[in-house]
C-alpha positions as CSV (number, residue, x, y, z in Angstrom):
1,X,144.4,-101.8,46.9
2,X,141.4,-100.0,44.9
3,X,139.9,-99.0,47.9
4,X,142.9,-97.9,49.7
5,X,144.3,-95.7,47.8
6,X,140.3,-94.2,47.2
7,X,140.5,-93.6,50.5
8,X,144.3,-91.5,50.8
9,X,142.8,-89.5,47.6
10,X,141.6,-86.8,49.8
11,X,143.8,-87.0,53.0
12,X,144.2,-84.2,54.9
13,X,142.3,-82.0,52.0
14,X,139.1,-79.8,52.7
15,X,135.9,-79.7,51.0
16,X,133.3,-76.6,51.2
17,X,130.2,-78.1,50.3
18,X,127.5,-75.2,49.1
19,X,123.6,-75.7,48.9
20,X,121.3,-73.6,48.8
21,X,117.1,-75.4,48.7
22,X,117.3,-78.1,50.2
23,X,118.8,-79.2,53.6
24,X,121.9,-81.6,54.4
25,X,121.3,-84.4,55.1
26,X,117.5,-84.2,53.3
27,X,119.3,-83.3,50.0
28,X,120.1,-87.6,49.6
29,X,121.9,-86.6,46.5
30,X,124.1,-84.1,48.4
31,X,125.0,-86.2,51.3
32,X,125.8,-89.3,48.8
33,X,128.2,-86.9,47.7
34,X,129.7,-85.9,51.1
35,X,130.2,-89.0,52.5
36,X,131.8,-90.5,49.8
37,X,134.0,-87.6,49.9
38,X,134.5,-88.4,53.5
39,X,135.4,-92.3,52.8
40,X,137.5,-90.8,50.8
41,X,139.6,-89.0,53.1
42,X,138.5,-85.3,52.6
43,X,137.5,-83.4,55.9
44,X,133.7,-82.2,54.4
45,X,131.8,-79.0,55.5
46,X,128.7,-77.9,54.1
47,X,127.2,-74.4,53.9
48,X,122.9,-75.2,53.7
49,X,119.7,-73.5,54.8
50,X,117.7,-74.8,58.2
51,X,114.9,-77.0,57.6
52,X,111.7,-76.3,58.6
53,X,110.9,-79.9,60.6
54,X,114.1,-81.7,60.4
55,X,118.1,-80.8,59.8
56,X,116.5,-77.8,62.4
57,X,120.5,-77.1,64.3
58,X,122.5,-74.4,63.2
59,X,125.5,-76.2,63.9
60,X,125.1,-80.6,63.3
61,X,129.0,-83.1,62.6
62,X,127.0,-85.9,61.2
63,X,128.6,-89.6,60.7
64,X,132.1,-87.0,60.2
65,X,130.3,-84.3,58.3
66,X,130.9,-80.8,59.5
67,X,127.2,-79.4,58.7
68,X,126.4,-75.3,59.1
69,X,123.3,-74.2,58.5
70,X,121.3,-70.7,58.2
71,X,117.6,-69.0,58.8
72,X,115.9,-69.1,54.9
73,X,112.5,-68.3,53.8
74,X,111.6,-69.7,50.7
75,X,110.8,-67.9,48.3
76,X,106.8,-68.0,47.0
77,X,104.9,-66.5,44.1
78,X,107.2,-65.0,41.3
79,X,110.9,-63.8,40.3
80,X,110.7,-61.2,42.7
81,X,110.5,-63.6,45.7
82,X,113.5,-65.7,44.7
83,X,115.1,-62.7,44.4
84,X,114.8,-61.9,47.6
85,X,115.6,-65.8,49.0
86,X,118.6,-65.6,47.1
87,X,120.4,-62.6,48.4
88,X,119.3,-63.4,52.0
89,X,121.1,-67.1,50.8
90,X,124.5,-65.6,49.7
91,X,125.2,-63.4,52.7
92,X,124.9,-66.2,54.8
93,X,126.9,-68.2,52.7
94,X,130.0,-65.6,52.4
95,X,130.0,-65.1,56.2
96,X,129.4,-69.3,57.2
97,X,132.5,-69.7,54.4
98,X,134.7,-67.0,56.8
99,X,134.2,-68.9,59.1
100,X,134.7,-73.1,57.5
101,X,138.1,-70.6,56.2
102,X,139.0,-69.5,59.6
103,X,140.1,-73.4,60.6
104,X,142.6,-73.6,57.6
105,X,142.8,-73.7,53.5
106,X,139.1,-75.2,51.7
107,X,141.0,-76.9,48.8
108,X,137.7,-77.5,46.9
109,X,134.7,-75.4,47.0
110,X,131.8,-77.5,45.7
111,X,128.7,-75.4,44.5
112,X,125.3,-77.2,43.9
113,X,122.5,-74.9,42.2
114,X,120.4,-73.6,41.8
115,X,121.1,-70.2,42.3
116,X,123.7,-69.6,40.2
117,X,125.3,-67.3,42.2
118,X,127.6,-69.2,44.4
119,X,131.0,-68.7,42.1
120,X,131.2,-65.6,43.7
121,X,131.5,-67.3,46.9
122,X,134.3,-69.5,44.6
123,X,136.2,-66.4,43.7
124,X,136.5,-65.3,47.1
125,X,138.7,-68.4,48.2
126,X,140.4,-68.9,45.5
127,X,143.1,-66.2,46.6
128,X,143.7,-69.1,49.1
129,X,144.7,-71.3,45.8
130,X,140.5,-72.6,46.6
131,X,140.0,-75.0,43.3
132,X,136.4,-74.7,42.3
133,X,133.8,-77.6,41.4
134,X,130.2,-76.4,39.7
135,X,127.6,-79.5,40.5
136,X,125.0,-78.5,37.5
137,X,121.4,-79.8,39.9
138,X,119.4,-77.7,37.3
139,X,120.0,-75.9,34.1
140,X,118.7,-72.3,35.5
141,X,117.9,-70.6,32.0
142,X,115.4,-73.3,31.3
143,X,114.2,-73.7,35.0
144,X,113.0,-70.1,34.2
145,X,111.8,-71.0,30.9
146,X,109.5,-74.0,32.2
147,X,108.6,-72.6,35.7
148,X,107.5,-68.9,34.9
149,X,106.2,-68.5,31.2
150,X,107.8,-65.2,30.7
151,X,109.5,-66.2,28.0
152,X,113.3,-65.0,26.7
153,X,112.9,-61.8,28.9
154,X,116.1,-59.3,30.7
155,X,115.5,-62.2,33.5
156,X,116.2,-64.8,31.5
157,X,119.6,-62.9,29.6
158,X,120.8,-62.4,33.1
159,X,119.9,-66.3,34.6
160,X,122.7,-66.7,31.8
161,X,125.0,-64.2,32.0
162,X,125.1,-65.9,35.6
163,X,125.1,-69.3,34.4
164,X,128.3,-68.3,31.9
165,X,130.2,-66.4,34.4
166,X,129.5,-70.1,36.3
167,X,131.1,-71.7,34.1
168,X,133.8,-70.0,33.3
169,X,134.5,-69.8,37.4
170,X,134.5,-73.5,37.1
171,X,137.6,-75.8,37.1
172,X,135.6,-78.5,37.0
173,X,131.4,-79.1,36.5
174,X,129.9,-82.4,37.5
175,X,126.6,-82.6,35.3
176,X,123.6,-85.3,36.4
177,X,123.6,-86.8,33.0
178,X,124.5,-86.5,29.2
179,X,122.4,-84.3,28.4
180,X,123.4,-81.6,31.2
181,X,126.8,-82.5,29.9
182,X,126.3,-81.4,26.3
183,X,125.5,-78.2,27.7
184,X,128.5,-77.9,29.8
185,X,130.8,-78.5,25.9
186,X,128.2,-76.3,24.2
187,X,126.9,-73.2,26.2
188,X,129.6,-73.9,28.8
189,X,132.5,-73.8,26.3
190,X,134.3,-76.3,29.0
191,X,136.9,-79.2,27.9
192,X,135.6,-82.4,27.9
193,X,138.4,-83.3,30.1
194,X,136.8,-81.2,32.8
195,X,133.1,-82.9,32.6
196,X,132.0,-85.3,34.9
197,X,128.8,-87.2,34.9
198,X,127.5,-88.0,38.5
199,X,124.6,-89.3,37.9
200,X,121.6,-89.2,40.8
201,X,121.2,-93.2,42.6
202,X,118.4,-93.5,45.3
203,X,119.9,-94.8,48.2
204,X,118.9,-98.0,48.6
205,X,119.0,-98.3,51.9
206,X,115.9,-95.8,51.9
207,X,114.1,-98.2,49.5
208,X,113.4,-101.9,51.4
209,X,110.0,-103.3,50.3
210,X,108.1,-104.5,53.1
211,X,104.8,-106.3,52.7
212,X,101.9,-104.7,50.4
213,X,99.2,-103.7,52.6
214,X,95.6,-103.9,51.3
215,X,94.3,-100.7,53.7
216,X,96.2,-98.2,52.3
217,X,94.2,-98.8,49.1
218,X,91.3,-97.4,50.7
219,X,89.0,-100.6,49.7
220,X,90.0,-100.2,46.0
221,X,91.4,-102.9,44.6
222,X,94.5,-100.5,42.7
223,X,96.5,-98.4,44.3
224,X,97.9,-95.5,42.3
225,X,101.5,-93.2,43.9
226,X,102.8,-90.1,43.2
227,X,106.5,-89.3,44.9
228,X,107.9,-85.8,44.4
229,X,108.4,-82.2,44.7
230,X,104.7,-80.1,44.1
231,X,105.7,-77.5,41.8
232,X,104.9,-75.6,38.5
233,X,106.8,-78.0,36.7
234,X,106.3,-81.0,38.1
235,X,102.8,-82.0,36.4
236,X,100.5,-83.0,39.7
237,X,98.2,-80.9,37.8
238,X,98.8,-83.2,34.7
239,X,98.6,-86.3,36.8
240,X,95.6,-85.2,37.8
241,X,93.1,-84.6,35.4
242,X,94.7,-88.5,34.0
243,X,92.9,-89.6,36.8
244,X,89.6,-87.7,36.0
245,X,90.5,-89.2,32.0
246,X,91.0,-92.7,34.0
247,X,87.9,-92.5,35.3
248,X,85.5,-90.4,33.3
249,X,86.2,-91.5,29.9
250,X,87.5,-95.1,30.0
251,X,84.9,-95.9,33.0
252,X,87.7,-97.4,35.7
253,X,87.0,-96.8,39.2
254,X,88.6,-100.0,41.3
255,X,91.6,-97.5,42.2
256,X,93.3,-95.2,45.1
257,X,95.5,-92.6,44.6
258,X,98.2,-91.3,47.1
259,X,100.6,-88.1,46.3
260,X,103.4,-88.3,48.2
261,X,105.6,-84.7,48.8
262,X,105.2,-81.1,49.1
263,X,106.2,-77.7,47.4
264,X,104.7,-74.6,46.1
265,X,101.6,-75.9,44.3
266,X,100.6,-78.2,47.1
267,X,97.3,-76.4,48.3
268,X,96.4,-75.7,44.5
269,X,96.5,-79.4,43.6
270,X,94.5,-80.6,46.7
271,X,91.5,-77.9,45.3
272,X,92.7,-78.8,41.7
273,X,91.8,-82.8,42.6
274,X,88.3,-81.0,44.9
275,X,87.0,-80.1,41.3
276,X,87.7,-82.6,39.9
277,X,85.2,-84.4,41.8
278,X,88.6,-86.7,42.8
279,X,88.6,-85.9,46.6
280,X,87.6,-89.7,47.5
281,X,89.8,-91.3,45.5
282,X,92.9,-88.8,45.6
283,X,95.4,-88.5,49.1
284,X,97.7,-86.0,49.5
285,X,99.8,-86.9,52.4
286,X,102.6,-84.0,52.4
287,X,106.4,-85.2,53.3
288,X,106.2,-88.4,55.3
289,X,109.0,-90.4,56.9
290,X,110.6,-92.3,55.2
291,X,108.7,-96.1,57.0
292,X,105.7,-94.7,56.0
293,X,106.7,-93.6,52.3
294,X,108.2,-97.1,51.6
295,X,105.0,-98.6,52.6
296,X,103.0,-96.7,50.3
297,X,105.4,-97.8,47.6
298,X,105.5,-101.4,48.4
299,X,101.8,-101.2,47.6
300,X,101.7,-99.7,45.2
301,X,100.3,-101.3,41.6
302,X,101.8,-98.1,39.0
303,X,103.8,-95.4,39.8
304,X,102.9,-92.0,38.0
305,X,105.9,-89.5,36.7
306,X,103.7,-86.6,35.3
307,X,106.8,-84.3,34.9
308,X,105.3,-82.5,31.1
309,X,107.6,-81.9,28.4
310,X,109.0,-78.9,28.4
311,X,112.9,-76.9,27.7
312,X,113.6,-78.5,31.3
313,X,112.5,-81.7,32.0
314,X,113.3,-82.8,29.1
315,X,116.6,-83.0,29.9
316,X,116.3,-83.7,33.4
317,X,116.7,-86.6,35.7
318,X,113.4,-87.4,37.8
319,X,114.8,-88.4,41.2
320,X,111.2,-90.7,41.2
321,X,112.1,-92.2,38.1
322,X,114.8,-93.6,39.8
323,X,113.2,-94.4,43.5
324,X,110.6,-95.8,41.5
325,X,113.0,-98.5,40.4
326,X,114.7,-98.7,42.9
327,X,111.3,-100.6,44.9
328,X,110.7,-102.8,41.5
329,X,107.1,-101.0,40.9
330,X,106.1,-100.3,37.4
331,X,106.1,-96.8,35.6
332,X,104.4,-94.1,33.3
333,X,105.8,-91.2,32.3
334,X,105.5,-88.3,29.2
335,X,107.8,-89.5,26.8
336,X,111.2,-87.4,27.8
337,X,114.3,-87.8,26.8
338,X,115.9,-88.4,29.9
339,X,113.3,-90.4,31.9
340,X,113.4,-93.0,28.6
341,X,117.7,-92.6,29.7
342,X,116.9,-93.8,33.1
343,X,113.9,-96.0,33.2
344,X,114.2,-97.6,29.7
345,X,111.9,-100.6,29.7
346,X,110.7,-100.4,33.3
347,X,108.5,-97.4,31.9
348,X,105.8,-96.9,29.6
349,X,105.8,-93.6,27.8
350,X,102.7,-91.6,26.7
351,X,103.1,-88.9,24.1
352,X,104.3,-85.0,25.0
353,X,101.1,-84.2,27.6
354,X,98.9,-85.9,26.2
355,X,96.3,-86.7,29.5
356,X,94.4,-89.3,27.8
357,X,97.1,-91.4,26.7
358,X,99.0,-91.1,30.0
359,X,95.5,-92.8,31.8
360,X,95.7,-95.4,28.9
361,X,98.6,-96.8,30.0
362,X,97.6,-96.5,33.9
363,X,94.6,-98.6,32.2
364,X,96.6,-101.0,30.8
365,X,99.3,-101.6,33.6
366,X,96.4,-102.6,35.7
367,X,95.2,-104.8,33.6
368,X,98.0,-106.7,33.2
369,X,100.4,-107.8,36.6
370,X,102.4,-110.2,34.7
371,X,103.7,-106.9,32.8
372,X,103.9,-105.1,36.1
373,X,106.3,-107.7,37.5
374,X,108.5,-107.7,34.6
375,X,109.1,-103.8,34.4
376,X,109.6,-103.6,38.4
377,X,112.5,-106.9,38.6
378,X,114.0,-104.5,35.1
379,X,114.1,-101.0,36.8
380,X,115.8,-102.6,40.0
381,X,117.9,-104.0,37.9
382,X,119.0,-101.2,36.1
383,X,119.3,-99.5,40.2
384,X,121.5,-102.4,41.6
385,X,123.8,-102.3,37.8
386,X,124.4,-99.5,35.0
387,X,122.9,-96.7,38.0
388,X,124.0,-97.8,41.1
389,X,125.6,-94.9,43.4
390,X,128.6,-97.3,43.1
391,X,129.4,-95.8,39.4
392,X,129.0,-92.1,41.1
393,X,131.4,-92.3,43.3
394,X,134.0,-93.1,41.3
395,X,133.3,-90.6,39.2
396,X,132.8,-87.7,41.8
397,X,136.7,-88.5,42.9
398,X,137.7,-88.5,39.7
399,X,136.0,-84.9,39.1
400,X,138.1,-83.7,42.4
401,X,141.1,-85.6,41.2
402,X,140.8,-83.2,38.4
403,X,140.2,-80.6,40.1
404,X,142.7,-80.5,42.5
405,X,145.6,-81.6,39.5
């Protein structure tokens, strides 16, 4: 039976998963990977930072996955802050990896970037015959260009070198989409047989619609929703300026908008909303529990994916798009290569970074409930079908089989 084969594939083997930028199980992709490996018989250990409001225990066993967490102060500001953060993280990761190694052989170390420094832990463990799986969540050179706007300076060349060393050390590379896979093959010089696409997919059990609540619309007819991180490259400022166009240039005032999430630019975005005169119709919730998030998404008429076109965003899969589709919501996005791959006809696309055209598409969808329903149904079908985690789980286990050969 196929299920029995999967359940035996990792029997008696130990995997060590390394994560730096989120705690686990808060990092949904990593948690799906961990539970998939567990179900295939692997003894799974994770090293990650402590969370702030959740995932606050230094040691935990959750659903059979062993989690080892360390304290980490997230960087703020420019590259210097990240150097300090990453230096601290790599020291703690080495310390905890030695602890896990003391329990017995580690068969696979599975490093999720950023940063592209975790290959150093793999090099230490290779002396025991440990294999290295590089799970490339971000293209760090493109992230550097998109986030800091410093051009191809010395630090850019340094992150390119770290990426090259990571590729060279990896036995297998996991890519989140075909665009990332193409980079692993070209820039990374990997063999096609050693690069596997494991797409991120929403945990459908988190996203079960509930009845819409008119009260969330703050007395207006329509609700617009943004869900996600608020960093310099995430486009919340583009969304806010588009909403100002929606009100000022298109004369539309029958909407309320909610922005769910947090990040480096959260306070700056609240200030920008006030500067644009949107404080009375834009609500910032910060991070909220899943049950509250589902209430907002179930009520939203249109969801916003305002990530601007830049070297990173154009080739990255946006989790927010996948989650909107899981909730059957129509989406307005800028015209990005991988946004089209993910959403297809579940989204409409404004020319890159054109805030007025973005506003016009929101306006058009608000006037067309039939089209909104059609787009929402198409999105949910994609999540239940070709974009489901079932396909990704199969690719993940194939990558591990290849690594262990």
